[in-house]
A tleap script that builds the chain and sets N, CA, C and O, in Angstrom:
source leaprc.protein.ff14SB
mol = sequence {
  NMET THR LYS ILE THR ILE SER ARG LEU GLU
  THR ASN ILE GLY THR PHE ARG VAL SER GLY
  LYS MET MET VAL THR SER LEU MET PHE ILE
  SER VAL ASP ILE LEU GLY SER ASP GLY TRP
  GLU ALA LEU MET ILE ASP PRO GLN THR GLN
  TRP HIE LYS THR LEU MET ALA ALA CYS GLU
  VAL HIE LEU ALA GLU GLN GLN ASN ILE THR
  LYS CALA
}
set mol.1.N position { 24.084 -1.970 -5.742 }
set mol.1.CA position { 22.655 -1.899 -5.902 }
set mol.1.C position { 22.181 -3.177 -6.597 }
set mol.1.O position { 22.774 -3.609 -7.585 }
set mol.2.N position { 21.116 -3.772 -6.078 }
set mol.2.CA position { 20.565 -5.010 -6.606 }
set mol.2.C position { 19.123 -4.785 -7.028 }
set mol.2.O position { 18.332 -4.245 -6.254 }
set mol.3.N position { 18.766 -5.191 -8.244 }
set mol.3.CA position { 17.370 -5.118 -8.672 }
set mol.3.C position { 16.612 -6.270 -8.036 }
set mol.3.O position { 17.114 -7.391 -7.959 }
set mol.4.N position { 15.386 -5.981 -7.575 }
set mol.4.CA position { 14.552 -7.021 -6.983 }
set mol.4.C position { 13.218 -7.090 -7.717 }
set mol.4.O position { 12.726 -6.092 -8.246 }
set mol.5.N position { 12.651 -8.278 -7.736 }
set mol.5.CA position { 11.311 -8.491 -8.274 }
set mol.5.C position { 10.612 -9.487 -7.370 }
set mol.5.O position { 11.124 -10.577 -7.118 }
set mol.6.N position { 9.444 -9.109 -6.884 }
set mol.6.CA position { 8.611 -10.017 -6.099 }
set mol.6.C position { 7.328 -10.186 -6.902 }
set mol.6.O position { 6.558 -9.238 -7.056 }
set mol.7.N position { 7.099 -11.378 -7.408 }
set mol.7.CA position { 5.982 -11.587 -8.324 }
set mol.7.C position { 4.628 -11.635 -7.624 }
set mol.7.O position { 3.602 -11.344 -8.239 }
set mol.8.N position { 4.616 -11.998 -6.351 }
set mol.8.CA position { 3.345 -12.073 -5.631 }
set mol.8.C position { 3.639 -12.007 -4.137 }
set mol.8.O position { 4.267 -12.909 -3.582 }
set mol.9.N position { 3.187 -10.945 -3.495 }
set mol.9.CA position { 3.423 -10.762 -2.066 }
set mol.9.C position { 2.085 -10.524 -1.381 }
set mol.9.O position { 1.424 -9.516 -1.633 }
set mol.10.N position { 1.688 -11.450 -0.518 }
set mol.10.CA position { 0.421 -11.358 0.203 }
set mol.10.C position { 0.623 -10.517 1.462 }
set mol.10.O position { 1.545 -10.771 2.237 }
set mol.11.N position { -0.234 -9.517 1.667 }
set mol.11.CA position { -0.219 -8.720 2.893 }
set mol.11.C position { -1.649 -8.618 3.406 }
set mol.11.O position { -2.583 -9.070 2.744 }
set mol.12.N position { -1.821 -8.027 4.578 }
set mol.12.CA position { -3.167 -7.852 5.119 }
set mol.12.C position { -3.963 -6.791 4.359 }
set mol.12.O position { -5.167 -6.656 4.578 }
set mol.13.N position { -3.314 -6.038 3.472 }
set mol.13.CA position { -4.027 -5.011 2.709 }
set mol.13.C position { -4.170 -5.364 1.235 }
set mol.13.O position { -4.708 -4.570 0.464 }
set mol.14.N position { -3.701 -6.536 0.830 }
set mol.14.CA position { -3.847 -6.954 -0.559 }
set mol.14.C position { -2.669 -7.776 -1.040 }
set mol.14.O position { -1.720 -8.028 -0.297 }
set mol.15.N position { -2.745 -8.187 -2.293 }
set mol.15.CA position { -1.687 -8.948 -2.945 }
set mol.15.C position { -0.981 -8.027 -3.920 }
set mol.15.O position { -1.629 -7.371 -4.736 }
set mol.16.N position { 0.338 -7.971 -3.845 }
set mol.16.CA position { 1.110 -7.012 -4.622 }
set mol.16.C position { 2.152 -7.699 -5.487 }
set mol.16.O position { 2.594 -8.811 -5.198 }
set mol.17.N position { 2.534 -7.008 -6.561 }
set mol.17.CA position { 3.677 -7.366 -7.405 }
set mol.17.C position { 4.594 -6.153 -7.351 }
set mol.17.O position { 4.152 -5.026 -7.575 }
set mol.18.N position { 5.875 -6.381 -7.054 }
set mol.18.CA position { 6.795 -5.278 -6.780 }
set mol.18.C position { 8.087 -5.448 -7.565 }
set mol.18.O position { 8.614 -6.554 -7.683 }
set mol.19.N position { 8.589 -4.343 -8.098 }
set mol.19.CA position { 9.967 -4.326 -8.585 }
set mol.19.C position { 10.636 -3.114 -7.972 }
set mol.19.O position { 9.993 -2.095 -7.719 }
set mol.20.N position { 11.920 -3.232 -7.737 }
set mol.20.CA position { 12.618 -2.132 -7.096 }
set mol.20.C position { 14.113 -2.332 -7.104 }
set mol.20.O position { 14.647 -3.220 -7.768 }
set mol.21.N position { 14.774 -1.475 -6.342 }
set mol.21.CA position { 16.220 -1.545 -6.185 }
set mol.21.C position { 16.524 -1.615 -4.702 }
set mol.21.O position { 15.937 -0.893 -3.896 }
set mol.22.N position { 17.448 -2.494 -4.357 }
set mol.22.CA position { 17.826 -2.650 -2.965 }
set mol.22.C position { 19.302 -2.321 -2.821 }
set mol.22.O position { 20.156 -2.858 -3.528 }
set mol.23.N position { 19.575 -1.426 -1.886 }
set mol.23.CA position { 20.951 -1.119 -1.543 }
set mol.23.C position { 21.216 -1.730 -0.176 }
set mol.23.O position { 20.305 -2.285 0.438 }
set mol.24.N position { 22.402 -1.640 0.291 }
set mol.24.CA position { 22.763 -2.265 1.567 }
set mol.24.C position { 21.839 -1.805 2.688 }
set mol.24.O position { 21.471 -2.601 3.551 }
set mol.25.N position { 21.461 -0.532 2.684 }
set mol.25.CA position { 20.681 -0.003 3.796 }
set mol.25.C position { 19.276 0.436 3.429 }
set mol.25.O position { 18.553 0.917 4.301 }
set mol.26.N position { 18.855 0.292 2.175 }
set mol.26.CA position { 17.525 0.781 1.822 }
set mol.26.C position { 16.929 0.027 0.639 }
set mol.26.O position { 17.628 -0.663 -0.102 }
set mol.27.N position { 15.626 0.179 0.487 }
set mol.27.CA position { 14.865 -0.412 -0.601 }
set mol.27.C position { 14.060 0.703 -1.252 }
set mol.27.O position { 13.469 1.527 -0.554 }
set mol.28.N position { 14.028 0.739 -2.579 }
set mol.28.CA position { 13.278 1.764 -3.301 }
set mol.28.C position { 12.362 1.070 -4.305 }
set mol.28.O position { 12.819 0.247 -5.098 }
set mol.29.N position { 11.067 1.400 -4.274 }
set mol.29.CA position { 10.124 0.838 -5.231 }
set mol.29.C position { 10.275 1.528 -6.578 }
set mol.29.O position { 10.393 2.752 -6.645 }
set mol.30.N position { 10.271 0.745 -7.651 }
set mol.30.CA position { 10.230 1.279 -9.011 }
set mol.30.C position { 8.811 1.167 -9.549 }
set mol.30.O position { 8.300 2.107 -10.158 }
set mol.31.N position { 8.174 0.022 -9.327 }
set mol.31.CA position { 6.770 -0.137 -9.710 }
set mol.31.C position { 6.078 -1.028 -8.698 }
set mol.31.O position { 6.680 -1.940 -8.132 }
set mol.32.N position { 4.794 -0.746 -8.480 }
set mol.32.CA position { 3.985 -1.527 -7.552 }
set mol.32.C position { 2.620 -1.737 -8.198 }
set mol.32.O position { 1.982 -0.784 -8.648 }
set mol.33.N position { 2.181 -2.983 -8.240 }
set mol.33.CA position { 0.857 -3.330 -8.749 }
set mol.33.C position { 0.112 -4.064 -7.651 }
set mol.33.O position { 0.708 -4.811 -6.875 }
set mol.34.N position { -1.194 -3.849 -7.589 }
set mol.34.CA position { -2.034 -4.584 -6.644 }
set mol.34.C position { -2.965 -5.478 -7.446 }
set mol.34.O position { -3.462 -5.086 -8.502 }
set mol.35.N position { -3.198 -6.683 -6.937 }
set mol.35.CA position { -4.072 -7.630 -7.618 }
set mol.35.C position { -5.516 -7.330 -7.251 }
set mol.35.O position { -5.913 -7.459 -6.093 }
set mol.36.N position { -6.293 -6.934 -8.238 }
set mol.36.CA position { -7.715 -6.672 -8.055 }
set mol.36.C position { -8.538 -7.747 -8.740 }
set mol.36.O position { -7.984 -8.705 -9.280 }
set mol.37.N position { -9.839 -7.599 -8.723 }
set mol.37.CA position { -10.717 -8.604 -9.331 }
set mol.37.C position { -10.564 -8.673 -10.848 }
set mol.37.O position { -10.898 -9.693 -11.450 }
set mol.38.N position { -10.067 -7.606 -11.478 }
set mol.38.CA position { -9.863 -7.582 -12.931 }
set mol.38.C position { -8.409 -7.786 -13.328 }
set mol.38.O position { -8.060 -7.586 -14.492 }
set mol.39.N position { -7.555 -8.179 -12.394 }
set mol.39.CA position { -6.140 -8.388 -12.687 }
set mol.39.C position { -5.267 -7.369 -11.973 }
set mol.39.O position { -5.698 -6.723 -11.018 }
set mol.40.N position { -4.037 -7.234 -12.446 }
set mol.40.CA position { -3.067 -6.343 -11.814 }
set mol.40.C position { -3.359 -4.889 -12.177 }
set mol.40.O position { -3.661 -4.576 -13.328 }
set mol.41.N position { -3.265 -4.000 -11.178 }
set mol.41.CA position { -3.479 -2.569 -11.385 }
set mol.41.C position { -2.283 -1.808 -10.804 }
set mol.41.O position { -1.911 -2.012 -9.649 }
set mol.42.N position { -1.690 -0.935 -11.612 }
set mol.42.CA position { -0.524 -0.159 -11.168 }
set mol.42.C position { -0.952 0.878 -10.133 }
set mol.42.O position { -2.025 1.473 -10.238 }
set mol.43.N position { -0.108 1.083 -9.144 }
set mol.43.CA position { -0.351 2.099 -8.119 }
set mol.43.C position { 0.650 3.235 -8.275 }
set mol.43.O position { 1.787 3.024 -8.698 }
set mol.44.N position { 0.216 4.429 -7.932 }
set mol.44.CA position { 1.125 5.571 -7.866 }
set mol.44.C position { 1.944 5.408 -6.584 }
set mol.44.O position { 1.388 5.205 -5.505 }
set mol.45.N position { 3.244 5.498 -6.712 }
set mol.45.CA position { 4.116 5.304 -5.552 }
set mol.45.C position { 4.215 6.610 -4.777 }
set mol.45.O position { 4.753 7.604 -5.266 }
set mol.46.N position { 3.683 6.587 -3.556 }
set mol.46.CA position { 3.706 7.754 -2.674 }
set mol.46.C position { 4.150 7.287 -1.293 }
set mol.46.O position { 3.380 6.635 -0.589 }
set mol.47.N position { 5.385 7.612 -0.892 }
set mol.47.CA position { 5.908 7.144 0.400 }
set mol.47.C position { 5.104 7.607 1.616 }
set mol.47.O position { 5.297 7.080 2.712 }
set mol.48.N position { 4.213 8.573 1.444 }
set mol.48.CA position { 3.435 9.081 2.576 }
set mol.48.C position { 2.188 8.249 2.860 }
set mol.48.O position { 1.552 8.436 3.898 }
set mol.49.N position { 1.825 7.339 1.963 }
set mol.49.CA position { 0.608 6.553 2.155 }
set mol.49.C position { 0.848 5.377 3.099 }
set mol.49.O position { 1.968 4.890 3.248 }
set mol.50.N position { -0.240 4.940 3.730 }
set mol.50.CA position { -0.133 3.808 4.657 }
set mol.50.C position { 0.207 2.525 3.915 }
set mol.50.O position { 0.967 1.704 4.429 }
set mol.51.N position { -0.345 2.332 2.706 }
set mol.51.CA position { -0.045 1.091 1.976 }
set mol.51.C position { 1.441 0.995 1.653 }
set mol.51.O position { 2.005 -0.099 1.647 }
set mol.52.N position { 2.083 2.140 1.384 }
set mol.52.CA position { 3.523 2.145 1.074 }
set mol.52.C position { 4.316 1.647 2.280 }
set mol.52.O position { 5.220 0.823 2.139 }
set mol.53.N position { 3.979 2.143 3.448 }
set mol.53.CA position { 4.676 1.733 4.676 }
set mol.53.C position { 4.450 0.241 4.957 }
set mol.53.O position { 5.386 -0.479 5.305 }
set mol.54.N position { 3.205 -0.212 4.801 }
set mol.54.CA position { 2.878 -1.619 5.035 }
set mol.54.C position { 3.605 -2.521 4.047 }
set mol.54.O position { 4.168 -3.547 4.429 }
set mol.55.N position { 3.590 -2.134 2.775 }
set mol.55.CA position { 4.231 -2.940 1.743 }
set mol.55.C position { 5.750 -2.941 1.898 }
set mol.55.O position { 6.392 -3.969 1.680 }
set mol.56.N position { 6.320 -1.817 2.266 }
set mol.56.CA position { 7.768 -1.735 2.475 }
set mol.56.C position { 8.186 -2.713 3.580 }
set mol.56.O position { 9.162 -3.448 3.430 }
set mol.57.N position { 7.446 -2.715 4.678 }
set mol.57.CA position { 7.756 -3.626 5.784 }
set mol.57.C position { 7.617 -5.085 5.335 }
set mol.57.O position { 8.456 -5.919 5.674 }
set mol.58.N position { 6.564 -5.392 4.576 }
set mol.58.CA position { 6.360 -6.763 4.095 }
set mol.58.C position { 7.472 -7.186 3.141 }
set mol.58.O position { 7.923 -8.331 3.184 }
set mol.59.N position { 7.915 -6.275 2.284 }
set mol.59.CA position { 9.010 -6.579 1.354 }
set mol.59.C position { 10.306 -6.847 2.108 }
set mol.59.O position { 11.044 -7.773 1.770 }
set mol.60.N position { 10.582 -6.044 3.124 }
set mol.60.CA position { 11.806 -6.228 3.898 }
set mol.60.C position { 11.814 -7.596 4.579 }
set mol.60.O position { 12.843 -8.271 4.602 }
set mol.61.N position { 10.670 -8.008 5.134 }
set mol.61.CA position { 10.566 -9.328 5.762 }
set mol.61.C position { 10.751 -10.415 4.706 }
set mol.61.O position { 11.503 -11.366 4.920 }
set mol.62.N position { 10.072 -10.278 3.575 }
set mol.62.CA position { 10.164 -11.266 2.492 }
set mol.62.C position { 11.604 -11.417 2.008 }
set mol.62.O position { 12.090 -12.537 1.849 }
set mol.63.N position { 12.283 -10.306 1.774 }
set mol.63.CA position { 13.659 -10.353 1.277 }
set mol.63.C position { 14.610 -10.954 2.307 }
set mol.63.O position { 15.526 -11.693 1.945 }
set mol.64.N position { 14.402 -10.645 3.588 }
set mol.64.CA position { 15.232 -11.228 4.648 }
set mol.64.C position { 15.025 -12.741 4.710 }
set mol.64.O position { 15.985 -13.493 4.879 }
set mol.65.N position { 13.772 -13.188 4.574 }
set mol.65.CA position { 13.494 -14.626 4.576 }
set mol.65.C position { 14.151 -15.306 3.379 }
set mol.65.O position { 14.686 -16.407 3.510 }
set mol.66.N position { 14.117 -14.664 2.221 }
set mol.66.CA position { 14.739 -15.233 1.025 }
set mol.66.C position { 16.254 -15.351 1.202 }
set mol.66.O position { 16.859 -16.329 0.763 }
set mol.67.N position { 16.863 -14.355 1.843 }
set mol.67.CA position { 18.308 -14.415 2.103 }
set mol.67.C position { 18.638 -15.579 3.014 }
set mol.67.O position { 19.631 -16.273 2.797 }
set mol.68.N position { 17.813 -15.805 4.036 }
set mol.68.CA position { 18.046 -16.913 4.964 }
set mol.68.C position { 17.910 -18.253 4.257 }
set mol.68.O position { 18.677 -19.175 4.534 }
set mol.69.N position { 16.948 -18.376 3.351 }
set mol.69.CA position { 16.761 -19.622 2.601 }
set mol.69.C position { 17.962 -19.867 1.703 }
set mol.69.O position { 18.448 -20.994 1.601 }
set mol.70.N position { 18.442 -18.815 1.053 }
set mol.70.CA position { 19.579 -18.933 0.140 }
set mol.70.C position { 20.846 -19.348 0.879 }
set mol.70.O position { 21.642 -20.127 0.354 }
set mol.71.N position { 21.042 -18.831 2.096 }
set mol.71.CA position { 22.248 -19.138 2.868 }
set mol.71.C position { 22.225 -20.551 3.436 }
set mol.71.O position { 23.278 -21.137 3.689 }
set mol.72.N position { 21.025 -21.105 3.639 }
set mol.72.CA position { 20.912 -22.435 4.275 }
set mol.72.C position { 21.367 -23.557 3.374 }
set mol.72.O position { 21.330 -24.722 3.771 }
savepdb mol mol.pdb
quit
């Protein structure tokens, strides 16, 4: 299990800050914040929401890109 931190992730639904745990086959959010006009705001993590699905997909792409950069 590897701890991950993404300090700023831009998506079509907002800018997020994420921490979580990544296993070989899965990713689990520990905390998620969205950047609003007044700064970072914590979100309740609910896997049934659309933002969770969108952010999970964006994190997976981001982490895969980071792995490719590290290997190069």
